[in-house]
N, C-alpha and C positions, 0 to 999 in steps of 0.2 A: 504494500500500500504506500503510495507516494504522499508525502506531507506537503501541503501548500503553505507557503510562508507569508501569507497576507490574508486579510479579510475581504479584499476586493477582487472580484472575478469578472472577466469579460470573455465573450466568445470571439472566435475569429471573425464572425459576421459583424459583431459590434466594433471590431477594430477598423472597419471601413471608415468610421468617423471617430478618429482618436481623440479629438477635442472633447467630444461628449464623454468618452471614457475617463479622460482626465478630470473633467468637471465633477463627475459622479464620485470619483475616488478621493476628492479633496486633497490632492497632492501626494497621496500615498501610492506605493507600488501596487500594480495590478497583475494578477495571475491570468495568463491568456490560455484559454481552454479550447481544445479541439477534440471532438468525440469523447467527451468526459475525461480527457487527460490533459494535464498541464504541459504545454509545449514551450513555455517561456514566461518571462516577466516583462512588463512594460513599466519602466521606472521614469517618472517625471523628473525634470531637472531640479525642482525644489526638494526632491527626496535624496539627492546625491550630495556629497560633500562640496561645500562652496569654497573651502579654502584647504590648503595643504594640512594634513594631520601633523600634530606636533610629535616629535620623537622624544621619548622619555630619556632623562639623564641616567647615568649609571647609579647615582645616589638614589633616585626615585625607584629604580628597579630593585636595588638591594634592600631598600626600606620595605618595599612591597613583599619581597621574599621573606624578610624577617617577620613581618606582621602575619603572613600566612603560616609560617612555622610556629609562631606563638599560639595561633588559633588551633592548629591541627595537632600539635605535639601531645596535649593531654589525651586526645583520642588514640593516637598511635601508642602511647605508653599503656593505656588501658587495654588495647587489643593485644599488645605484646605480653601482658601479664596473664592473659586468658589461656 
């Protein structure tokens, strides 16, 4: 079973008028269906990144790893003792 990654769906026939599909979706991505199968996604410009993503610094990455370790270590210790 294929999972559709949006709440908005359009058929291939509806894609003849893409402006209407965009209006109905409210700027969200639309799954395009053909014969009850998802054949792709129609993604409006406003649903895409408008600027370059920021790259995390090494300090931010290390802090995130440390925070994750602090949260998961008690569970790992508990499982190790079982």
